[in-house]
N, C-alpha and C positions, 0 to 999 in steps of 0.2 A: 812357899810362889819359889824359889830359888830352885829349889826342883819342876815346878810345872815349866819354871823357862830350861830346867837343861833335859826337860824329858824333849819339850819340842823346838828342840837345837837339833837332839840326835835324830827328830822324826826326817826334820828339813836336810838335814849333812848326807841319808838316807838318800832318803828320794833324788837327790840332786849325783849322789854316789851313782848310786843304781843309774839313773838320767848318765851318764857318763862312762857308765863300762856298756851302756846297749846303743852309746854312738859314738861310739870308733872302727867305725868304716871310714875309707879313706873317702876325704874333697878335694876336684883342685883350684884348687886358685883363680881363673885367669888376671896375670896384671892389667896390662893393656888386651880393650877388645880385640878379637882377630886377629894374634900374634900367639899359638897358641905355644911356641920354645922360649915365649915368659911365662910360666906356670912353676904356681910348688898344691904339693899334695897332703894334703901333712888332715889324721881326725877331725872330723866334726866338732865337737866336746869345741879339740882344740882356736879353733874359729872364730867358738861361742864366748869362748873363756877371752883370745883373742878382741876381739871388736862390744864383746861388756866394760875391758876394762880400760880403755881405748875411749867410750862414750860415758865413763866413767869420767878421765884424763881430763875431757874435754871441756866438762858441762863445771870442771873444777873449774879450766883453766879461763873457761868466760867466766864465769861468779866468783872471779878471784877479785881484779880489779872490786866490782861493790861489793867486798865487802869488807875490802882495806878504807872505803869512804867515809863504809859506815863504822869501823873502830873510828877510824881517825876521830869521825863526830859529834863521837862518842867520852871520846879520850878529851878535846876542846871543850866540851863539855860539865865536864866534871867536877871542870876547874873553876 
């Protein structure tokens, strides 16, 4: 079973790696609409990774109070 999961993880890694190699074109992100002076150029895969990680971070921040509340209530129910 460990070998199966290793093969699956390797395939997923290769697909993501090939995807990132194919998306190296520069993409411009305009910080403020209509202002062309404030823009950042970077590869598309960088923007995808950045916003994916940002989404994970925001999700964790918003669910953190709920998780802490549930952990506190479980801790008080144990005694």
